[in-house]
VOMI-528090 format. One record per residue (C-alpha): residue number from 1; x, y, z. Coordinates in Angstrom, 2 decimals. Layout:
<pts>
PT, NUM, X, Y, Z .
...
</pts>
This chain:
<pts>
PT, 1, 94.73, 102.07, 94.88 .
PT, 2, 95.69, 98.45, 94.46 .
PT, 3, 93.89, 95.56, 97.04 .
PT, 4, 96.11, 91.97, 98.36 .
PT, 5, 94.49, 89.03, 99.64 .
PT, 6, 97.55, 88.05, 101.87 .
PT, 7, 98.13, 85.11, 103.83 .
PT, 8, 101.14, 83.09, 105.49 .
PT, 9, 101.06, 80.33, 102.45 .
PT, 10, 100.88, 82.83, 99.74 .
PT, 11, 102.41, 85.24, 101.81 .
PT, 12, 105.77, 85.14, 99.04 .
PT, 13, 102.97, 86.32, 96.58 .
PT, 14, 101.89, 89.00, 97.98 .
PT, 15, 105.71, 90.60, 98.74 .
PT, 16, 106.26, 90.28, 94.64 .
PT, 17, 102.95, 92.01, 94.04 .
PT, 18, 103.72, 95.22, 97.03 .
PT, 19, 107.31, 95.13, 94.91 .
PT, 20, 105.67, 95.76, 91.14 .
PT, 21, 103.65, 97.58, 92.86 .
PT, 22, 106.35, 99.88, 94.74 .
PT, 23, 108.25, 99.88, 91.25 .
PT, 24, 105.30, 101.44, 89.67 .
PT, 25, 105.88, 104.36, 92.21 .
PT, 26, 109.34, 104.77, 92.10 .
PT, 27, 111.72, 106.05, 89.58 .
PT, 28, 113.28, 102.77, 86.99 .
PT, 29, 116.64, 101.15, 87.99 .
PT, 30, 118.13, 100.46, 84.83 .
PT, 31, 118.78, 97.27, 86.60 .
PT, 32, 115.65, 95.91, 88.86 .
PT, 33, 116.07, 94.96, 92.03 .
PT, 34, 114.26, 93.36, 94.36 .
PT, 35, 112.10, 95.30, 96.70 .
PT, 36, 112.24, 95.35, 101.09 .
PT, 37, 109.18, 95.15, 103.22 .
PT, 38, 110.17, 95.76, 106.19 .
PT, 39, 107.14, 94.08, 108.09 .
PT, 40, 106.54, 95.37, 111.42 .
PT, 41, 109.37, 97.75, 111.09 .
PT, 42, 112.89, 96.63, 112.00 .
PT, 43, 111.34, 94.02, 114.27 .
PT, 44, 113.82, 91.98, 116.43 .
PT, 45, 115.87, 95.50, 116.81 .
PT, 46, 112.88, 97.68, 118.87 .
PT, 47, 109.39, 97.21, 119.17 .
PT, 48, 107.18, 96.91, 116.32 .
PT, 49, 105.00, 99.65, 115.27 .
PT, 50, 106.87, 102.16, 116.56 .
PT, 51, 108.43, 105.31, 114.91 .
PT, 52, 112.17, 103.87, 116.57 .
PT, 53, 111.07, 100.70, 114.54 .
PT, 54, 110.26, 101.96, 111.22 .
PT, 55, 113.05, 104.67, 110.20 .
PT, 56, 115.42, 101.49, 111.58 .
PT, 57, 114.31, 99.42, 108.66 .
PT, 58, 114.49, 102.62, 106.27 .
PT, 59, 118.43, 103.42, 107.60 .
PT, 60, 118.48, 99.54, 106.59 .
PT, 61, 117.65, 99.97, 103.35 .
PT, 62, 113.74, 98.81, 103.27 .
PT, 63, 111.45, 100.61, 100.51 .
PT, 64, 108.69, 99.59, 102.28 .
PT, 65, 107.30, 99.56, 105.46 .
PT, 66, 104.52, 97.73, 106.60 .
PT, 67, 101.93, 99.04, 109.71 .
PT, 68, 98.65, 96.45, 111.09 .
PT, 69, 96.02, 98.54, 111.51 .
PT, 70, 93.86, 98.35, 114.12 .
PT, 71, 90.70, 100.83, 115.42 .
PT, 72, 89.85, 102.94, 118.63 .
PT, 73, 86.70, 103.28, 120.41 .
PT, 74, 86.27, 106.38, 118.72 .
PT, 75, 87.45, 105.18, 115.13 .
PT, 76, 90.79, 106.08, 114.78 .
PT, 77, 93.82, 103.50, 112.91 .
PT, 78, 96.61, 102.35, 115.26 .
PT, 79, 99.53, 100.64, 114.05 .
PT, 80, 99.66, 97.83, 116.88 .
PT, 81, 99.91, 93.72, 116.32 .
PT, 82, 97.06, 93.30, 117.07 .
PT, 83, 93.41, 94.73, 118.89 .
PT, 84, 94.89, 93.27, 121.77 .
PT, 85, 97.58, 95.62, 123.68 .
PT, 86, 98.63, 93.76, 127.07 .
PT, 87, 101.92, 92.29, 125.63 .
PT, 88, 102.88, 95.70, 123.02 .
PT, 89, 102.44, 98.07, 125.52 .
PT, 90, 103.05, 99.23, 128.76 .
PT, 91, 99.01, 98.62, 130.01 .
PT, 92, 98.95, 95.81, 132.07 .
PT, 93, 101.10, 98.27, 134.75 .
PT, 94, 98.49, 100.72, 134.63 .
PT, 95, 96.58, 101.03, 137.50 .
PT, 96, 94.10, 103.76, 135.78 .
PT, 97, 93.50, 100.79, 132.99 .
PT, 98, 93.31, 97.40, 135.47 .
PT, 99, 89.42, 97.15, 135.12 .
PT, 100, 88.96, 97.23, 131.36 .
PT, 101, 90.79, 93.73, 131.10 .
PT, 102, 87.84, 91.32, 129.83 .
PT, 103, 88.31, 88.41, 127.02 .
PT, 104, 87.05, 88.52, 123.87 .
PT, 105, 86.45, 85.95, 121.05 .
PT, 106, 88.76, 87.53, 118.36 .
PT, 107, 88.56, 85.53, 114.87 .
PT, 108, 87.23, 82.01, 116.60 .
PT, 109, 89.93, 82.71, 119.62 .
PT, 110, 89.34, 83.47, 122.96 .
PT, 111, 92.34, 86.06, 124.48 .
PT, 112, 92.30, 87.21, 127.47 .
PT, 113, 94.02, 91.31, 128.05 .
PT, 114, 93.16, 95.43, 127.12 .
PT, 115, 91.27, 95.58, 123.56 .
PT, 116, 91.95, 99.17, 121.16 .
PT, 117, 89.15, 98.88, 121.51 .
PT, 118, 87.57, 99.61, 124.82 .
PT, 119, 90.26, 102.53, 124.42 .
PT, 120, 89.30, 106.53, 123.01 .
PT, 121, 93.06, 107.35, 120.79 .
PT, 122, 93.76, 110.07, 123.77 .
PT, 123, 94.18, 107.20, 126.06 .
PT, 124, 95.92, 105.14, 124.19 .
PT, 125, 98.33, 108.16, 123.52 .
PT, 126, 99.24, 107.80, 127.54 .
PT, 127, 100.60, 104.02, 126.52 .
PT, 128, 103.78, 103.91, 126.20 .
PT, 129, 105.54, 100.50, 123.43 .
PT, 130, 106.51, 97.70, 124.69 .
PT, 131, 108.92, 94.75, 122.48 .
PT, 132, 106.55, 91.59, 122.25 .
PT, 133, 108.56, 88.95, 123.23 .
PT, 134, 111.05, 90.56, 124.80 .
PT, 135, 113.06, 87.08, 125.48 .
PT, 136, 114.02, 86.26, 122.00 .
PT, 137, 114.74, 89.64, 121.60 .
PT, 138, 116.55, 91.60, 124.39 .
PT, 139, 118.18, 93.86, 122.64 .
PT, 140, 114.20, 95.53, 121.55 .
PT, 141, 113.35, 94.83, 124.98 .
PT, 142, 115.76, 97.89, 126.36 .
PT, 143, 114.38, 99.99, 123.92 .
PT, 144, 110.59, 98.97, 126.45 .
PT, 145, 108.63, 102.41, 127.00 .
PT, 146, 110.88, 104.87, 124.71 .
PT, 147, 108.23, 105.26, 122.00 .
PT, 148, 104.27, 106.11, 121.75 .
PT, 149, 101.51, 104.14, 119.65 .
PT, 150, 101.44, 105.80, 116.06 .
PT, 151, 97.77, 106.05, 113.94 .
PT, 152, 98.12, 105.37, 110.71 .
PT, 153, 98.45, 109.32, 109.50 .
PT, 154, 101.88, 109.73, 111.42 .
PT, 155, 103.13, 106.62, 109.53 .
PT, 156, 102.17, 107.56, 106.60 .
PT, 157, 103.62, 111.40, 107.51 .
PT, 158, 106.83, 110.11, 108.46 .
PT, 159, 106.89, 107.83, 105.02 .
PT, 160, 106.29, 111.38, 103.33 .
PT, 161, 109.56, 112.74, 105.35 .
PT, 162, 111.19, 110.14, 105.24 .
PT, 163, 111.06, 109.92, 101.04 .
PT, 164, 112.07, 113.62, 101.05 .
PT, 165, 115.27, 112.91, 103.47 .
PT, 166, 116.26, 109.67, 101.10 .
PT, 167, 115.18, 110.91, 97.75 .
PT, 168, 112.67, 107.47, 97.98 .
PT, 169, 110.23, 106.63, 97.12 .
PT, 170, 109.27, 105.26, 100.85 .
PT, 171, 105.80, 102.42, 99.80 .
PT, 172, 103.04, 101.52, 102.52 .
PT, 173, 101.68, 98.42, 103.38 .
PT, 174, 98.72, 98.73, 105.03 .
PT, 175, 97.01, 94.80, 106.74 .
PT, 176, 93.77, 95.56, 108.28 .
PT, 177, 93.15, 93.91, 111.42 .
PT, 178, 89.76, 91.32, 112.36 .
PT, 179, 87.64, 93.11, 109.94 .
PT, 180, 84.80, 91.11, 110.40 .
PT, 181, 85.29, 91.28, 114.60 .
PT, 182, 85.48, 95.51, 114.44 .
PT, 183, 82.20, 95.13, 112.51 .
PT, 184, 80.35, 93.19, 114.87 .
PT, 185, 81.51, 96.25, 117.26 .
PT, 186, 79.64, 98.73, 115.24 .
PT, 187, 83.60, 99.38, 113.64 .
PT, 188, 82.88, 99.77, 109.83 .
PT, 189, 87.15, 99.08, 109.29 .
PT, 190, 86.95, 99.34, 104.67 .
PT, 191, 85.61, 103.02, 104.79 .
PT, 192, 87.78, 104.25, 107.26 .
PT, 193, 90.13, 103.26, 106.11 .
PT, 194, 89.45, 104.16, 103.00 .
PT, 195, 89.12, 107.78, 104.00 .
PT, 196, 92.17, 107.72, 105.57 .
PT, 197, 94.01, 106.82, 102.36 .
PT, 198, 92.15, 109.84, 100.45 .
PT, 199, 93.66, 111.96, 103.79 .
PT, 200, 96.93, 110.89, 102.98 .
PT, 201, 96.82, 110.73, 98.93 .
PT, 202, 96.92, 107.67, 98.97 .
PT, 203, 93.93, 106.86, 96.26 .
PT, 204, 95.58, 107.09, 92.81 .
PT, 205, 96.62, 103.81, 91.11 .
PT, 206, 99.82, 104.60, 91.05 .
PT, 207, 100.53, 105.71, 94.89 .
PT, 208, 102.71, 103.65, 96.27 .
PT, 209, 100.42, 101.73, 98.99 .
PT, 210, 99.49, 97.66, 99.28 .
PT, 211, 95.94, 97.24, 101.65 .
PT, 212, 96.55, 93.93, 102.42 .
PT, 213, 93.63, 91.23, 104.81 .
PT, 214, 93.18, 87.86, 106.12 .
PT, 215, 89.80, 88.23, 105.04 .
PT, 216, 88.58, 88.80, 101.21 .
PT, 217, 85.46, 90.60, 101.57 .
PT, 218, 87.01, 93.78, 103.46 .
PT, 219, 89.07, 94.03, 100.35 .
PT, 220, 86.94, 93.78, 98.18 .
PT, 221, 84.05, 96.22, 99.54 .
PT, 222, 87.38, 98.62, 100.43 .
PT, 223, 88.70, 98.71, 96.64 .
PT, 224, 84.77, 99.76, 95.49 .
PT, 225, 85.22, 103.10, 97.59 .
</pts>
């Protein structure tokens, strides 16, 4: 299992590392080629972090799919852009969850909305995914409501199925989002991430996976697990 500290400034370095990792996990070609990482899936074509977005990205030629991961109240890993889900699901239109709207300090910023850590996985599974930037991506927004919220296990299973179907390795590049925030809530991200990787058979050095995080400490901890 490899880990990488990923920042916006060093994003090119991160992709280069991801390319090297994925190249080691697939059959070597006569001439090396760039590795295509689908950031959040086929962003702009389908709502981010949905099965539709990942499948379309793979059909477009992606070698790697990149799920952002956050935690639920009961410690499940789910693929969402942020733990605030007011803009990426239909939660705002669900009266049964209206009282859960709140405000939180996330990495030094005050954020209002609905947060994954206030929902069980079963509750999140009742929601439908929506386009995060509908005014900029109206074509993607036309697919609002077609997909549910995926777990990391479901993303990994999708990658395995597509690897078998296409005959090429589809790698994973998960990002742990806001580990310090979740730690303050009593949800330790690193052991949950490590257990998930092991459960999916993705804990070997040659596994087609690269774990990202904006925080250095969690990556160091993850590497020991």
